[in-house]
VOTITOR-478089 format. One record per residue (C-alpha): residue number from 1; residue in three letters; x, y, z. Coordinates in steps of 0.5 Angstrom, whole numbers. Example, Ala and Ser with C-alpha at 12.3 -4.5 7.8 and 13.67 -1.06 7.14 Angstrom:
BEGIN
@k: 1; r: Ala; X: 25; Y: -9; Z: 16
@k: 2; r: Ser; X: 27; Y: -2; Z: 14
! end
This chain:
BEGIN
@k: 1; r: Met; X: 288; Y: 178; Z: 84
@k: 2; r: Lys; X: 286; Y: 172; Z: 86
@k: 3; r: Pro; X: 285; Y: 166; Z: 82
@k: 4; r: Asn; X: 277; Y: 164; Z: 84
@k: 5; r: Arg; X: 277; Y: 171; Z: 83
@k: 6; r: Thr; X: 279; Y: 171; Z: 76
@k: 7; r: Leu; X: 274; Y: 165; Z: 75
@k: 8; r: Gln; X: 269; Y: 169; Z: 78
@k: 9; r: Leu; X: 269; Y: 175; Z: 73
@k: 10; r: Ile; X: 270; Y: 170; Z: 67
@k: 11; r: Ala; X: 264; Y: 165; Z: 68
@k: 12; r: Leu; X: 260; Y: 173; Z: 69
@k: 13; r: Gly; X: 263; Y: 175; Z: 62
@k: 14; r: Ile; X: 261; Y: 168; Z: 59
@k: 15; r: Gly; X: 254; Y: 169; Z: 62
@k: 16; r: Phe; X: 254; Y: 176; Z: 60
@k: 17; r: Leu; X: 256; Y: 175; Z: 53
@k: 18; r: Phe; X: 251; Y: 168; Z: 52
@k: 19; r: Leu; X: 245; Y: 173; Z: 54
@k: 20; r: Tyr; X: 246; Y: 180; Z: 50
@k: 21; r: Ile; X: 251; Y: 178; Z: 44
@k: 22; r: Pro; X: 244; Y: 175; Z: 41
@k: 23; r: Ile; X: 240; Y: 182; Z: 42
@k: 24; r: Val; X: 246; Y: 186; Z: 40
@k: 25; r: Ser; X: 246; Y: 182; Z: 34
@k: 26; r: Leu; X: 239; Y: 183; Z: 33
@k: 27; r: Ile; X: 240; Y: 191; Z: 34
@k: 28; r: Val; X: 245; Y: 191; Z: 29
@k: 29; r: Tyr; X: 241; Y: 188; Z: 24
@k: 30; r: Ser; X: 235; Y: 191; Z: 25
@k: 31; r: Phe; X: 238; Y: 197; Z: 21
@k: 32; r: Asn; X: 241; Y: 192; Z: 15
@k: 33; r: Glu; X: 238; Y: 194; Z: 8
@k: 34; r: Ser; X: 238; Y: 187; Z: 6
@k: 35; r: Gln; X: 232; Y: 183; Z: 6
@k: 36; r: Leu; X: 236; Y: 178; Z: 8
@k: 37; r: Val; X: 237; Y: 177; Z: 16
@k: 38; r: Thr; X: 244; Y: 174; Z: 17
@k: 39; r: Val; X: 247; Y: 178; Z: 11
@k: 40; r: Trp; X: 249; Y: 185; Z: 12
@k: 41; r: Ser; X: 249; Y: 189; Z: 6
@k: 42; r: Gly; X: 249; Y: 197; Z: 8
@k: 43; r: Phe; X: 246; Y: 202; Z: 13
@k: 44; r: Ser; X: 238; Y: 203; Z: 13
@k: 45; r: Thr; X: 233; Y: 205; Z: 17
@k: 46; r: Arg; X: 228; Y: 202; Z: 12
@k: 47; r: Trp; X: 225; Y: 196; Z: 16
@k: 48; r: Tyr; X: 223; Y: 202; Z: 21
@k: 49; r: Ala; X: 219; Y: 206; Z: 16
@k: 50; r: Ala; X: 216; Y: 199; Z: 14
@k: 51; r: Leu; X: 213; Y: 198; Z: 21
@k: 52; r: Leu; X: 209; Y: 205; Z: 21
@k: 53; r: His; X: 206; Y: 203; Z: 14
@k: 54; r: Asp; X: 204; Y: 195; Z: 18
@k: 55; r: Asp; X: 197; Y: 196; Z: 20
@k: 56; r: Glu; X: 196; Y: 189; Z: 22
@k: 57; r: Leu; X: 202; Y: 190; Z: 27
@k: 58; r: Ile; X: 201; Y: 196; Z: 29
@k: 59; r: Ala; X: 194; Y: 194; Z: 31
@k: 60; r: Ser; X: 195; Y: 187; Z: 35
@k: 61; r: Ala; X: 201; Y: 192; Z: 38
@k: 62; r: Trp; X: 196; Y: 197; Z: 41
@k: 63; r: Leu; X: 191; Y: 192; Z: 43
@k: 64; r: Ser; X: 196; Y: 188; Z: 47
@k: 65; r: Leu; X: 199; Y: 195; Z: 51
@k: 66; r: Arg; X: 191; Y: 195; Z: 52
@k: 67; r: Ile; X: 191; Y: 188; Z: 55
@k: 68; r: Ala; X: 198; Y: 189; Z: 59
@k: 69; r: Leu; X: 195; Y: 195; Z: 62
@k: 70; r: Leu; X: 189; Y: 193; Z: 65
@k: 71; r: Thr; X: 192; Y: 186; Z: 66
@k: 72; r: Ala; X: 198; Y: 190; Z: 70
@k: 73; r: Phe; X: 193; Y: 194; Z: 74
@k: 74; r: Ala; X: 188; Y: 188; Z: 76
@k: 75; r: Ser; X: 194; Y: 184; Z: 78
@k: 76; r: Val; X: 197; Y: 188; Z: 83
@k: 77; r: Ile; X: 189; Y: 190; Z: 86
@k: 78; r: Ile; X: 187; Y: 183; Z: 87
@k: 79; r: Gly; X: 194; Y: 180; Z: 89
@k: 80; r: Thr; X: 196; Y: 185; Z: 94
@k: 81; r: Trp; X: 189; Y: 184; Z: 98
@k: 82; r: Ala; X: 192; Y: 176; Z: 97
@k: 83; r: Gly; X: 199; Y: 176; Z: 98
@k: 84; r: Phe; X: 196; Y: 181; Z: 105
@k: 85; r: Val; X: 192; Y: 175; Z: 107
@k: 86; r: Leu; X: 197; Y: 170; Z: 106
@k: 87; r: Ala; X: 202; Y: 174; Z: 110
@k: 88; r: Arg; X: 198; Y: 177; Z: 116
@k: 89; r: Met; X: 191; Y: 173; Z: 117
@k: 90; r: Gly; X: 195; Y: 166; Z: 119
@k: 91; r: Arg; X: 192; Y: 159; Z: 118
@k: 92; r: Phe; X: 185; Y: 160; Z: 118
@k: 93; r: Arg; X: 180; Y: 155; Z: 116
@k: 94; r: Gly; X: 181; Y: 153; Z: 108
@k: 95; r: Phe; X: 188; Y: 157; Z: 109
@k: 96; r: Thr; X: 192; Y: 150; Z: 105
@k: 97; r: Leu; X: 186; Y: 151; Z: 99
@k: 98; r: Tyr; X: 187; Y: 158; Z: 99
@k: 99; r: Thr; X: 194; Y: 157; Z: 99
@k: 100; r: Gly; X: 194; Y: 152; Z: 94
@k: 101; r: Met; X: 189; Y: 156; Z: 89
@k: 102; r: Ile; X: 194; Y: 162; Z: 89
@k: 103; r: Asn; X: 200; Y: 158; Z: 88
@k: 104; r: Ala; X: 197; Y: 154; Z: 82
@k: 105; r: Pro; X: 198; Y: 158; Z: 76
@k: 106; r: Leu; X: 205; Y: 158; Z: 78
@k: 107; r: Val; X: 207; Y: 151; Z: 76
@k: 108; r: Ile; X: 201; Y: 149; Z: 71
@k: 109; r: Pro; X: 203; Y: 149; Z: 65
@k: 110; r: Glu; X: 200; Y: 154; Z: 61
@k: 111; r: Val; X: 197; Y: 150; Z: 55
@k: 112; r: Ile; X: 192; Y: 146; Z: 61
@k: 113; r: Gln; X: 190; Y: 154; Z: 64
@k: 114; r: Gly; X: 189; Y: 156; Z: 56
@k: 115; r: Ile; X: 185; Y: 150; Z: 55
@k: 116; r: Ser; X: 181; Y: 150; Z: 61
@k: 117; r: Leu; X: 179; Y: 157; Z: 61
@k: 118; r: Leu; X: 177; Y: 156; Z: 53
@k: 119; r: Leu; X: 172; Y: 149; Z: 56
@k: 120; r: Leu; X: 170; Y: 155; Z: 61
@k: 121; r: Phe; X: 167; Y: 160; Z: 57
@k: 122; r: Ile; X: 164; Y: 156; Z: 51
@k: 123; r: Glu; X: 160; Y: 152; Z: 57
@k: 124; r: Met; X: 159; Y: 159; Z: 60
@k: 125; r: Ala; X: 156; Y: 162; Z: 53
@k: 126; r: Arg; X: 153; Y: 155; Z: 52
@k: 127; r: Trp; X: 148; Y: 156; Z: 58
@k: 128; r: Ile; X: 148; Y: 164; Z: 60
@k: 129; r: Gly; X: 150; Y: 166; Z: 54
@k: 130; r: Trp; X: 156; Y: 170; Z: 56
@k: 131; r: Pro; X: 161; Y: 171; Z: 53
@k: 132; r: Ala; X: 158; Y: 172; Z: 47
@k: 133; r: Glu; X: 164; Y: 171; Z: 43
@k: 134; r: Arg; X: 172; Y: 171; Z: 45
@k: 135; r: Gly; X: 177; Y: 177; Z: 45
@k: 136; r: Ile; X: 180; Y: 182; Z: 49
@k: 137; r: Phe; X: 176; Y: 181; Z: 56
@k: 138; r: Thr; X: 177; Y: 173; Z: 55
@k: 139; r: Ile; X: 185; Y: 174; Z: 54
@k: 140; r: Trp; X: 184; Y: 179; Z: 61
@k: 141; r: Ile; X: 181; Y: 175; Z: 65
@k: 142; r: Gly; X: 187; Y: 169; Z: 63
@k: 143; r: His; X: 193; Y: 174; Z: 63
@k: 144; r: Val; X: 190; Y: 176; Z: 71
@k: 145; r: Met; X: 189; Y: 169; Z: 72
@k: 146; r: Leu; X: 197; Y: 168; Z: 71
@k: 147; r: Cys; X: 199; Y: 174; Z: 74
@k: 148; r: Ile; X: 195; Y: 174; Z: 81
@k: 149; r: Ser; X: 200; Y: 169; Z: 83
@k: 150; r: Tyr; X: 207; Y: 173; Z: 82
@k: 151; r: Val; X: 204; Y: 179; Z: 85
@k: 152; r: Ala; X: 202; Y: 176; Z: 91
@k: 153; r: Ile; X: 208; Y: 171; Z: 92
@k: 154; r: Ile; X: 212; Y: 178; Z: 91
@k: 155; r: Val; X: 207; Y: 182; Z: 96
@k: 156; r: Gln; X: 207; Y: 176; Z: 102
@k: 157; r: Ser; X: 214; Y: 176; Z: 102
@k: 158; r: Arg; X: 215; Y: 184; Z: 103
@k: 159; r: Val; X: 209; Y: 185; Z: 108
@k: 160; r: Arg; X: 212; Y: 179; Z: 112
@k: 161; r: Glu; X: 219; Y: 183; Z: 112
@k: 162; r: Leu; X: 215; Y: 189; Z: 115
@k: 163; r: Asn; X: 216; Y: 192; Z: 122
@k: 164; r: Pro; X: 210; Y: 191; Z: 125
@k: 165; r: Ser; X: 211; Y: 196; Z: 130
@k: 166; r: Leu; X: 210; Y: 201; Z: 125
@k: 167; r: Glu; X: 203; Y: 199; Z: 124
@k: 168; r: Glu; X: 201; Y: 198; Z: 131
@k: 169; r: Ala; X: 203; Y: 206; Z: 132
@k: 170; r: Ala; X: 198; Y: 208; Z: 128
@k: 171; r: Leu; X: 193; Y: 204; Z: 131
@k: 172; r: Asp; X: 194; Y: 206; Z: 138
@k: 173; r: Leu; X: 194; Y: 214; Z: 135
@k: 174; r: Gly; X: 187; Y: 212; Z: 133
@k: 175; r: Ala; X: 187; Y: 210; Z: 126
@k: 176; r: Thr; X: 183; Y: 204; Z: 123
@k: 177; r: Pro; X: 185; Y: 198; Z: 120
@k: 178; r: Leu; X: 183; Y: 200; Z: 113
@k: 179; r: Arg; X: 187; Y: 207; Z: 114
@k: 180; r: Val; X: 193; Y: 204; Z: 117
@k: 181; r: Phe; X: 193; Y: 199; Z: 110
@k: 182; r: Phe; X: 193; Y: 205; Z: 105
@k: 183; r: Phe; X: 197; Y: 210; Z: 109
@k: 184; r: Val; X: 202; Y: 206; Z: 112
@k: 185; r: Thr; X: 203; Y: 199; Z: 110
@k: 186; r: Leu; X: 202; Y: 201; Z: 102
@k: 187; r: Pro; X: 207; Y: 206; Z: 102
@k: 188; r: Leu; X: 212; Y: 201; Z: 105
@k: 189; r: Ile; X: 211; Y: 196; Z: 100
@k: 190; r: Ser; X: 211; Y: 201; Z: 94
@k: 191; r: Gln; X: 217; Y: 197; Z: 92
@k: 192; r: Ala; X: 214; Y: 191; Z: 91
@k: 193; r: Leu; X: 207; Y: 193; Z: 88
@k: 194; r: Val; X: 212; Y: 196; Z: 83
@k: 195; r: Ser; X: 216; Y: 190; Z: 81
@k: 196; r: Gly; X: 210; Y: 186; Z: 80
@k: 197; r: Trp; X: 206; Y: 191; Z: 76
@k: 198; r: Leu; X: 212; Y: 191; Z: 71
@k: 199; r: Leu; X: 212; Y: 183; Z: 72
@k: 200; r: Ser; X: 205; Y: 183; Z: 71
@k: 201; r: Phe; X: 205; Y: 188; Z: 65
@k: 202; r: Thr; X: 211; Y: 184; Z: 62
@k: 203; r: Leu; X: 208; Y: 177; Z: 62
@k: 204; r: Ser; X: 202; Y: 179; Z: 59
@k: 205; r: Ile; X: 205; Y: 183; Z: 53
@k: 206; r: Asp; X: 209; Y: 177; Z: 52
@k: 207; r: Asp; X: 205; Y: 172; Z: 53
@k: 208; r: Leu; X: 203; Y: 167; Z: 47
@k: 209; r: Val; X: 200; Y: 161; Z: 50
@k: 210; r: Leu; X: 193; Y: 163; Z: 53
@k: 211; r: Ser; X: 192; Y: 168; Z: 48
@k: 212; r: Ala; X: 193; Y: 163; Z: 43
@k: 213; r: Phe; X: 186; Y: 159; Z: 46
@k: 214; r: Leu; X: 183; Y: 166; Z: 49
@k: 215; r: Ser; X: 184; Y: 170; Z: 42
@k: 216; r: Gly; X: 178; Y: 170; Z: 37
@k: 217; r: Pro; X: 177; Y: 174; Z: 31
@k: 218; r: Gly; X: 179; Y: 181; Z: 31
@k: 219; r: Ser; X: 183; Y: 180; Z: 37
@k: 220; r: Thr; X: 189; Y: 178; Z: 35
@k: 221; r: Thr; X: 195; Y: 180; Z: 40
@k: 222; r: Leu; X: 202; Y: 182; Z: 38
@k: 223; r: Pro; X: 206; Y: 175; Z: 40
@k: 224; r: Leu; X: 200; Y: 171; Z: 36
@k: 225; r: Val; X: 202; Y: 176; Z: 29
@k: 226; r: Val; X: 210; Y: 175; Z: 31
@k: 227; r: Phe; X: 209; Y: 168; Z: 31
@k: 228; r: Ser; X: 205; Y: 166; Z: 26
@k: 229; r: Arg; X: 210; Y: 171; Z: 21
@k: 230; r: Val; X: 216; Y: 168; Z: 24
@k: 231; r: Arg; X: 214; Y: 161; Z: 23
@k: 232; r: Leu; X: 214; Y: 163; Z: 14
@k: 233; r: Gly; X: 221; Y: 166; Z: 15
@k: 234; r: Leu; X: 225; Y: 171; Z: 18
@k: 235; r: Asn; X: 223; Y: 178; Z: 17
@k: 236; r: Pro; X: 228; Y: 184; Z: 18
@k: 237; r: Glu; X: 221; Y: 187; Z: 21
@k: 238; r: Met; X: 221; Y: 184; Z: 26
@k: 239; r: Asn; X: 228; Y: 186; Z: 28
@k: 240; r: Ala; X: 226; Y: 192; Z: 28
@k: 241; r: Leu; X: 220; Y: 191; Z: 32
@k: 242; r: Ala; X: 224; Y: 187; Z: 37
@k: 243; r: Thr; X: 229; Y: 193; Z: 37
@k: 244; r: Leu; X: 223; Y: 198; Z: 39
@k: 245; r: Phe; X: 221; Y: 194; Z: 45
@k: 246; r: Ile; X: 228; Y: 193; Z: 47
@k: 247; r: Ala; X: 228; Y: 200; Z: 48
@k: 248; r: Val; X: 222; Y: 202; Z: 51
@k: 249; r: Val; X: 223; Y: 196; Z: 56
@k: 250; r: Thr; X: 230; Y: 199; Z: 58
@k: 251; r: Val; X: 227; Y: 206; Z: 59
@k: 252; r: Gly; X: 222; Y: 203; Z: 63
@k: 253; r: Val; X: 226; Y: 199; Z: 67
@k: 254; r: Val; X: 231; Y: 204; Z: 68
@k: 255; r: Ala; X: 226; Y: 210; Z: 70
@k: 256; r: Ala; X: 223; Y: 205; Z: 75
@k: 257; r: Asn; X: 230; Y: 204; Z: 79
@k: 258; r: Phe; X: 231; Y: 211; Z: 79
@k: 259; r: Phe; X: 224; Y: 213; Z: 82
@k: 260; r: Met; X: 225; Y: 207; Z: 87
@k: 261; r: Gln; X: 232; Y: 208; Z: 89
@k: 262; r: Arg; X: 230; Y: 216; Z: 90
@k: 263; r: Ala; X: 224; Y: 214; Z: 95
@k: 264; r: Glu; X: 228; Y: 209; Z: 98
@k: 265; r: Arg; X: 234; Y: 215; Z: 100
@k: 266; r: Lys; X: 228; Y: 219; Z: 102
@k: 267; r: Arg; X: 225; Y: 214; Z: 107
@k: 268; r: Ala; X: 232; Y: 213; Z: 110
@k: 269; r: Val; X: 233; Y: 220; Z: 111
@k: 270; r: Met; X: 226; Y: 221; Z: 114
@k: 271; r: Ala; X: 228; Y: 215; Z: 119
@k: 272; r: Thr; X: 234; Y: 218; Z: 120
! end
C-alpha cells in the first residue's frame, strides 16, 4: 500500500473516531444504572423508563416535532419556488435584492434574527393586536425564515443541473408550463426536495436560539428544556433522550437514502 494511501486512511480513521467516540460513549452511558453520568455501575434501562414518566420532556418533544414537521413542509414549498426563480428566471429588476434576501439568513447570526423577529412581533402586537402572544406560531415563522434559504440553495443547484430538453419536449407536446413544472421538473428534483425537507426538519427540531426569543409561556421546545436542565448539571436521562434521537435520525436517514437510491435506479432503467 502506498504511503500516502496509508496516511489518508489514518487521517480518516482519526476523524471518524473524533466524531463518533463521544456518540458511542453517550449511548453506552444511557444504560448506566448510576446517577453519575461518568461512573459505570451496571447495566440498566431505568433512565428510559424515567423518560416515559417525564411529562415536561414528552410535551416539549411533541411540540418540537410538530413545529419541525410544519417547518419542513412550509420551507420545501416556499424554498422550491425561490430556488426555481433563482435558477430559471434570469436576471430581472431587483434580482440582486432578491438573491440577497434569500441568502441573508445563511450569514446573519441567529441571535440577530431572533431579536429582529421579537421586536417585529412586539410592534405588530402593539399596532394591530397580532400576535396576541408568542408561541408555536411565532416559533414556526422564525424557523421557516431560517430554513427557506437552505432549501432554495439546494433546489437552485439541482435545477441548474437539469437537462432543459426534457422540459422543452413536454412543452412541444402541448403541456402547459405549470404542468411541466409539476409533472416533469418536480420528479427530476425530488432528491433535492427530500434533502431540503430533512435539513429543514433537523434545523428546526435542533434550534435553540430562535426558539428562545420567539417562545412564550406554554411553548417551551425540547432544546430549551434540555438546555435549562443541562445548565444545572448532567443528567443520565439526557443520555437516554439523546440515544433515542440518534436512533430515530439514523433510521430516518437510512430509509431516505434507500428510497432515493431506488428511485434513482428506476430512472436509470427507464432512461436506458
